[in-house]
C-alpha positions in Angstrom: 5.2 -44.6 41.7 5.4 -42.5 44.8 5.0 -45.4 47.1 7.4 -47.3 49.4 9.3 -49.9 47.4 9.7 -53.3 49.1 13.4 -54.5 49.5 12.6 -57.6 47.6 11.3 -55.7 44.5 13.0 -56.8 41.3 14.7 -59.8 42.9 13.9 -63.5 42.4 10.9 -64.6 44.5 12.1 -66.4 47.7 10.4 -69.6 48.8 8.6 -67.8 51.6 6.6 -65.9 49.0 5.4 -69.0 47.1 1.8 -70.0 47.7 1.1 -73.5 49.0 -1.0 -74.6 46.0 -2.4 -77.7 47.8 -3.7 -75.7 50.7 -5.1 -73.1 48.3 -7.1 -75.7 46.4 -8.3 -77.2 49.6 -9.5 -73.8 50.7 -11.4 -73.3 47.4 -13.7 -76.2 48.2 -13.6 -76.4 52.0 -14.0 -72.8 53.0 -17.5 -71.3 52.6 -18.1 -67.6 52.4 -20.4 -65.8 54.7 -22.8 -63.9 52.3 -23.7 -61.4 55.1 -20.1 -60.1 55.1 -19.4 -57.6 52.2 -15.8 -58.8 51.9 -17.0 -62.4 51.2 -19.8 -61.5 48.8 -19.7 -61.6 45.0 -18.5 -58.2 43.9 -17.8 -57.3 40.2 -15.2 -54.6 40.0 -14.0 -53.0 36.7 -13.4 -56.4 35.3 -15.2 -59.3 37.0 -15.2 -60.9 40.4 -11.8 -61.5 42.0 -10.5 -62.8 45.3 -8.5 -65.4 47.3 -9.8 -68.7 48.6 -7.9 -68.2 51.9 -9.9 -65.0 52.5 -13.2 -66.7 51.5 -13.5 -64.2 48.7 -13.0 -66.7 45.8 -14.3 -70.1 46.6 -16.4 -72.8 45.1 -19.6 -71.2 46.4 -18.8 -67.9 44.6 -18.2 -69.7 41.3 -21.3 -71.9 41.5 -23.5 -68.9 42.3 -22.0 -66.7 39.6 -22.4 -69.5 37.0 -26.0 -70.1 37.9 -26.7 -66.4 37.8 -25.1 -66.2 34.3 -27.3 -69.1 33.2 -30.4 -67.2 34.4 -29.3 -63.9 32.9 -28.8 -65.6 29.5 -32.3 -67.1 29.7 -33.8 -63.7 30.7 -32.2 -62.0 27.7 -32.8 -64.9 25.3 -29.1 -65.5 24.7 -29.3 -69.1 23.5 -26.2 -69.5 21.4 -23.0 -71.2 22.6 -21.0 -69.9 25.6 -17.2 -69.8 25.0 -15.2 -70.4 28.2 -11.5 -69.9 28.7 -9.1 -70.1 31.6 -5.6 -68.9 32.5 -2.8 -70.5 34.4 -3.6 -69.4 37.9 -4.0 -72.4 40.3 -7.6 -71.6 41.1 -8.6 -71.3 37.4 -8.9 -75.1 36.8 -11.2 -75.9 39.8 -13.2 -72.8 39.0 -13.6 -74.0 35.4 -14.8 -77.4 36.7 -17.3 -75.8 39.0 -18.6 -73.5 36.2 -19.0 -76.4 33.7 -20.9 -78.4 36.3 -23.5 -75.6 36.4 -23.5 -74.7 32.7 -24.1 -78.4 31.7 -26.8 -78.9 34.3 -28.6 -75.8 32.9 -28.3 -77.1 29.4 -26.0 -74.4 28.1 -24.1 -75.2 24.9 -20.5 -74.7 26.1 -17.4 -74.4 24.0 -14.3 -75.4 25.9 -10.7 -75.3 24.7 -9.4 -78.3 22.7 -6.9 -80.4 24.5 -7.6 -78.6 27.8 -5.5 -75.7 26.5 -5.2 -72.4 28.3 -7.0 -69.6 26.6 -6.1 -65.8 26.5 -8.9 -63.3 27.1 -8.7 -61.9 23.5 -9.1 -65.4 22.0 -12.5 -65.7 23.9 -13.6 -62.2 22.7 -12.5 -63.1 19.1 -14.5 -66.3 19.2 -17.6 -64.7 20.4 -17.5 -62.0 17.7 -16.7 -64.5 15.0 -19.7 -66.6 15.9 -22.0 -63.6 16.2 -21.0 -61.9 12.9 -24.1 -61.2 10.9 -26.4 -63.0 13.3 -29.5 -61.4 14.7 -30.5 -64.3 16.9 -28.8 -67.3 18.7 -26.0 -65.1 20.0 -22.9 -66.4 21.8 -21.3 -65.0 24.9 -18.4 -66.1 27.1 -16.7 -66.5 30.4 -13.0 -65.9 31.1 -11.6 -67.4 34.4 -8.7 -65.2 35.4 -7.7 -62.7 38.0 -5.5 -61.0 35.3 -2.0 -60.2 36.4 -2.7 -60.5 40.1 -0.9 -62.7 42.6 -0.8 -66.5 42.4 -3.3 -67.1 45.2 -6.0 -65.0 43.4 -8.9 -66.3 41.3 -11.1 -64.3 39.0 -14.3 -64.8 36.9 -15.4 -62.5 34.1 -18.5 -62.5 31.9 -18.5 -61.2 28.3 -21.9 -60.7 26.8 -22.6 -61.1 23.0 -20.8 -57.8 22.3 -17.6 -59.8 23.1 -16.1 -57.3 25.6 -16.4 -56.7 29.4 -20.0 -56.6 30.6 -21.4 -53.2 31.6 -22.5 -52.4 35.1 -26.2 -53.2 34.4 -25.2 -56.7 33.5 -22.6 -57.3 36.2 -24.9 -55.7 38.8 -27.7 -58.2 37.9 -25.4 -61.2 38.0 -23.7 -60.0 41.2 -27.0 -59.5 43.0 -28.5 -62.8 41.9 -25.3 -64.7 42.8 -25.3 -63.2 46.3 -29.0 -64.1 46.7 -28.2 -67.7 45.6 -25.5 -67.8 48.3 -27.8 -66.5 50.9 -30.2 -69.2 50.0 -27.5 -71.9 50.6 -27.2 -72.6 46.8 -30.4 -74.5 46.9 -31.4 -73.1 43.5 -28.1 -73.9 41.8 -28.3 -76.6 39.2 -25.2 -78.8 39.2 -24.0 -82.2 37.9 -20.7 -84.0 38.6 -17.8 -82.7 36.5 -17.1 -86.0 34.7 -20.7 -86.0 33.6 -20.6 -82.3 32.6 -17.4 -82.8 30.6 -19.1 -85.5 28.5 -22.5 -83.9 28.3 -24.1 -83.5 24.9 -23.9 -79.7 25.4 -20.1 -79.6 26.0 -18.0 -79.2 22.9 -14.3 -78.6 22.2 -13.3 -75.5 20.3 -9.9 -74.7 18.9 -9.4 -71.2 20.2 -5.7 -71.3 19.4 -5.9 -72.1 15.7 -8.9 -69.8 15.2 -7.2 -66.8 16.8 -3.8 -67.4 15.3 -5.1 -68.0 11.8 -6.8 -64.6 11.8 -3.7 -62.6 13.0 -2.7 -61.8 9.4 -5.6 -59.4 9.3 -4.1 -57.4 12.2 -0.3 -57.4 11.7 1.9 -57.0 8.5 3.9 -60.2 9.0 5.4 -59.8 5.5 7.0 -56.6 6.5 8.4 -58.1 9.8 9.7 -61.1 8.0 11.3 -59.2 5.1 13.0 -56.8 7.6 14.4 -59.8 9.5 13.2 -58.5 12.9 14.5 -60.7 15.7 12.0 -60.8 18.5 11.8 -62.3 22.0 8.7 -63.0 24.0 8.2 -63.9 27.6 4.6 -65.3 28.2 5.2 -64.9 32.0 3.8 -68.4 32.3 0.4 -67.2 31.2 -2.6 -68.3 29.1 -0.9 -67.6 25.8 2.2 -69.6 26.6 1.5 -72.1 23.8 0.3 -69.5 21.3 3.7 -67.9 20.5 5.5 -70.8 18.9 2.6 -71.5 16.5 2.5 -67.8 15.6 6.2 -67.9 14.7 5.8 -71.1 12.7 2.6 -70.0 10.8 3.9 -66.6 9.8 7.6 -67.6 9.5 8.9 -64.8 11.8 12.1 -64.8 13.9 10.5 -65.1 17.3 12.1 -66.7 20.3 10.0 -67.8 23.3 12.1 -67.1 26.3 10.3 -69.6 28.5 7.2 -71.9 28.2 7.3 -72.9 31.9 3.9 -73.0 33.5 4.1 -72.9 37.3 1.0 -72.1 39.5 3.4 -70.7 42.1 5.0 -68.4 39.5 8.3 -69.0 41.2 10.2 -67.9 38.1 9.0 -64.3 38.6 10.9 -61.4 40.1 9.1 -59.7 42.9 6.9 -56.6 42.2 7.3 -53.2 43.8 5.2 -54.1 46.9 6.8 -57.4 47.7 4.2 -59.5 46.0 4.5 -61.8 43.0 2.5 -60.2 40.2 2.7 -61.0 36.5 2.5 -57.4 35.4 4.3 -56.8 32.1 4.3 -53.1 32.6 6.3 -53.3 35.9 10.1 -53.1 35.7 10.3 -55.0 38.9 8.3 -58.0 37.6 9.9 -57.8 34.2 13.6 -58.2 35.2 14.0 -61.5 33.2 13.1 -60.0 29.9 14.8 -56.6 30.6 18.0 -58.5 31.2 17.8 -60.0 27.7 17.0 -56.7 25.8 20.3 -56.6 23.9 19.6 -60.0 22.3 16.6 -58.8 20.4 15.5 -56.0 18.0 12.4 -55.8 20.2 11.0 -57.9 22.9 7.6 -58.2 24.7 5.6 -59.9 27.3 2.0 -60.4 28.3 0.2 -60.9 31.6 -1.4 -64.1 32.8 -4.6 -63.9 30.6 -2.6 -62.1 27.8 -4.8 -59.0 27.7 -2.0 -56.6 28.7 1.4 -56.1 27.1 4.9 -54.9 28.0 7.4 -53.7 25.4 11.1 -54.0 25.9 13.4 -52.1 23.5 17.2 -51.9 23.1 17.0 -48.1 23.1 15.0 -47.6 26.3 14.4 -50.9 28.1 10.9 -51.5 29.3 8.6 -48.8 27.9 6.1 -47.0 30.1 2.6 -48.1 29.0 1.6 -44.6 28.2 4.7 -44.1 26.1 4.0 -47.1 24.0 0.3 -46.4 23.6 1.2 -43.0 22.3 3.6 -44.5 19.7 1.1 -47.2 18.8 -1.7 -44.7 18.2 0.5 -42.5 16.1 1.7 -45.4 14.0 -1.7 -47.0 13.5 -3.5 -43.9 12.3 -0.7 -43.3 9.8 -0.4 -46.8 8.5 -4.0 -48.2 8.4 -5.3 -46.5 5.3 -8.5 -48.6 5.1 -9.7 -47.3 8.5 -12.5 -44.8 8.4 -11.5 -41.1 8.2 -13.8 -40.5 11.2 -12.5 -43.3 13.4 -11.7 -41.8 16.8 -8.9 -42.4 19.4 -10.2 -43.9 22.6 -8.4 -43.4 26.0 -9.2 -43.5 29.6 -9.1 -40.2 31.4 -6.0 -41.2 33.5 -4.0 -42.0 30.4 -1.3 -39.6 29.3 -2.3 -36.2 27.8 0.3 -36.9 25.1 -2.4 -39.0 23.5 -4.5 -35.9 23.3 -1.7 -34.1 21.5 -1.2 -37.1 19.1 -4.9 -37.2 18.3 -4.9 -33.5 17.6 -1.9 -33.7 15.3 -3.6 -36.6 13.5 -6.8 -34.6 13.1 -8.7 -37.4 15.0 -11.5 -37.0 17.5 -10.5 -37.9 21.1 -12.9 -40.2 23.0 -12.0 -39.9 26.7 -13.9 -42.2 29.1 -13.7 -43.4 32.7 -11.4 -46.2 33.7 -12.7 -49.6 32.4 -12.4 -51.2 29.0 -16.1 -51.7 28.8 -16.5 -48.1 27.6 -14.7 -48.9 24.3 -16.8 -52.0 23.4 -19.5 -50.3 21.3 -17.0 -48.1 19.4 -14.7 -50.9 18.5 -17.7 -53.0 17.5 -19.1 -50.5 15.0 -15.8 -49.1 13.9 -16.3 -45.5 15.2 -13.2 -46.1 17.4 -10.0 -47.1 15.6 -8.3 -47.7 18.9 -9.2 -48.1 22.6 -6.5 -48.1 25.3 -6.0 -48.0 29.1 -3.1 -46.6 31.0 -2.5 -50.0 32.5 -1.2 -51.4 29.2 -4.5 -52.8 27.9 -5.6 -52.0 24.3 -7.4 -53.3 21.2 -7.8 -51.8 17.8 -9.4 -52.5 14.4 -8.3 -55.0 11.8 -6.2 -53.6 8.9 -9.4 -53.5 6.8 -11.2 -51.4 9.5 -13.4 -54.2 10.8 -13.7 -55.2 14.5 -11.0 -57.5 15.9 -11.8 -57.9 19.6 -13.8 -55.8 22.0 -11.8 -56.9 25.0 -8.2 -56.1 25.7 -5.6 -57.9 23.6 -2.0 -58.2 24.7 -0.7 -60.3 21.9 -1.5 -57.9 19.0 0.0 -54.7 20.5 3.1 -56.8 21.3 3.4 -58.0 17.8 2.8 -54.6 16.4 6.0 -53.4 18.1 7.8 -55.6 15.6 5.9 -54.1 12.7 6.7 -50.6 13.9 10.4 -51.5 14.2 10.4 -53.0 10.7 8.8 -50.0 9.1 10.7 -47.2 10.9 14.1 -49.0 11.1 14.1 -48.1 14.7 12.4 -49.5 17.8 9.3 -48.1 19.5 11.5 -46.5 22.1 13.2 -44.4 19.4 9.8 -43.6 17.9 8.7 -42.3 21.3 11.8 -40.0 21.5 10.9 -38.5 18.1 7.3 -38.1 19.1 8.0 -36.1 22.3 10.6 -33.9 20.6 7.7 -32.8 18.4 4.9 -32.7 21.0 6.5 -32.3 24.4 7.6 -34.9 26.9 5.3 -35.8 29.9 6.5 -36.8 33.3 4.0 -38.9 35.3 3.6 -40.3 38.7 1.0 -42.1 40.8 0.2 -42.3 44.5 -1.7 -45.1 46.1 -2.8 -45.1 49.7 -5.2 -47.1 51.9 -8.8 -46.0 52.2 -11.8 -47.4 54.0 -15.0 -48.1 52.0 -16.5 -45.0 53.5 -13.6 -42.8 52.5 -13.7 -44.3 49.0 -17.4 -43.5 48.7 -16.7 -39.8 49.7 -13.9 -39.6 47.2 -16.0 -41.0 44.4 -18.6 -38.3 45.0 -16.1 -35.4 44.9 -17.5 -32.7 42.7 -16.0 -29.8 40.7 -17.8 -27.4 43.1 -15.5 -28.7 45.9 -12.4 -27.7 44.1 -12.3 -24.0 44.7 -8.7 -23.2 43.8 -8.3 -21.3 40.5 -4.8 -22.5 40.1 -2.9 -25.8 40.2 0.9 -25.8 40.7 1.0 -22.2 39.7 -1.1 -22.5 36.5 -4.6 -21.5 35.8 -7.1 -24.4 36.1 -8.7 -24.9 32.7 -11.0 -27.8 33.4 -12.4 -29.6 36.5 -14.6 -32.6 35.6 -16.3 -35.5 37.4 -17.8 -36.9 34.2 -15.9 -38.1 31.2 -15.8 -35.8 28.2 -16.3 -38.7 25.7 -19.5 -40.2 27.0 -20.5 -38.1 30.0 -20.2 -41.1 32.3 -19.3 -40.5 36.0 -15.6 -41.0 36.5 -16.0 -41.9 40.2 -13.6 -39.2 41.3 -12.3 -35.9 39.8 -9.8 -34.7 37.2 -8.3 -31.2 37.3 -6.3 -30.0 34.2 -4.1 -27.0 33.3 -2.2 -26.2 30.1 0.8 -28.3 31.0 -0.4 -30.7 33.7 -3.3 -32.5 35.3 -4.2 -34.9 38.2 -7.0 -37.3 38.6 -8.1 -38.9 42.0 -10.3 -41.9 42.2 -10.9 -44.9 44.5 -9.9 -48.3 43.3 -12.7 -50.5 42.1 -11.1 -53.7 43.4 -9.0 -52.8 46.4 -9.4 -50.7 49.6 -7.1 -47.9 48.3 -7.3 -44.7 46.4 -5.1 -43.5 43.5 -3.9 -40.1 42.5 -2.5 -39.9 38.9 -0.6 -36.8 37.9 1.3 -35.6 34.8 3.4 -32.6 33.9 4.8 -31.4 30.6 7.3 -29.1 32.5 9.6 -30.8 34.9 9.7 -33.1 38.0 9.4 -30.1 40.4 6.1 -29.1 38.7 4.9 -32.7 38.8 5.6 -33.0 42.5 3.8 -29.7 43.2 0.7 -31.1 41.3 0.8 -34.2 43.4 1.2 -32.2 46.6 -1.8 -30.0 45.9 -3.9 -32.9 44.7 -3.2 -34.7 48.0 -4.5 -31.8 49.9 -7.8 -31.9 48.0 -8.0 -35.7 48.5 -7.2 -35.4 52.2 -10.0 -32.9 52.6 -12.4 -35.1 50.8 -11.6 -38.2 52.9 -12.2 -36.2 56.0 -15.5 -35.0 54.7 -14.3 -31.4 54.5 -14.6 -29.0 51.6 -11.1 -28.5 50.0 
């Protein structure tokens, strides 16, 4: 990443970086957001509402308002089946769960909570929703996942998954967001609520064993017989996340050689090494955050980690260390479409438009249709649900794919399954995914990639999101003829909220972040680093002009 690296990056987190959990929890209940200020309103980005209690962007009022809005949305759409709710290990997740249950119970919503107050990964919630809704035409279930994903320990997050089981589309999140903000402006007078102790024992609150249900179905996704017979020795670091207690039962049930590096749950995440920008972030795709497992790579045939809600993966191999997400996604796609014979011959490969173009080349070699969409996993939900997509993946190490028999597994990202698949790949090829990647790029060409992030005001982000192909007047990019300039995704014609420019051996995409006041420029070259840097340089000129309101 072409961004200044903090001196603490990759080092153990010093005490000065650890959040004061007691003060954070106090801020959750004591600080009230001002709904007239945009920064303190409910705002659903690409995956739910996220914020920090200290900043008045994730507080009790937000959760109460969102929960009531979800109850009203369900009623308006006649969604009257159970609501499955799961939480991760962030400090704010438990109080947010209590606030949500107080509202859900007061509204008479049949709510399924985890047995034994267990943490619940995002994919386990999606899996439960789809399992309940299978072959139903009425009485559909939906769900809530309380997580800010891999983001810092002082963050909180709240996601709604409709009956499709995956991330809600903008028409749903927009409705919930607008209603929640209206409820806050009204002082929460229309929010129904009961004390938590009463809500916990309400007749509508039921325990559900997410863990056993999810784990018991994994044999339909992974060839554990192959892994076991090959004697693959695996290591996993849950990074103190929601799947921390899932891995040992997986190893026991399927009798595989899997070592859990640590089962420590610490809301300060003080065991982490610091990420690139000096923050603690449980990102399994960051070499700075993954130093603990990288240091153990020689002990295992293959190792892996997941983020805090276990919807992202990181693969560590003996041959190459921590794999870049795009590298592993390319290997994963190539492997799956060669070794899942029960999948439909027309099942497509889904990717976000900022994922590597190596996936395009893999799909072409496989003879599979490429389905390229904007950033956001919601775009893969329908295709995974009906089987028209065999795989859907994001550049940020999030993916899901079909069961071995071609049926839907989850319609939200699943970090556990791609992680476990790395062991199946190693067993079948007698070589780890890093070695598989080397073989792949020898045949198809090796991409070099980089990304630039920089601050941007809301006004600048708005200008960048409206950048059109007509504003890119150059016929060349880094010395090559421009072959395509798009502001809508080829797969579904949805606006990409920015622009992508492609040549025969390189591309760049520029877009504002959906959750932070920054913009991002992604770039890739199949030539060399000099070519890559030239692409970034010319892309920056186009973005700078857009931010100033000038024509490039």
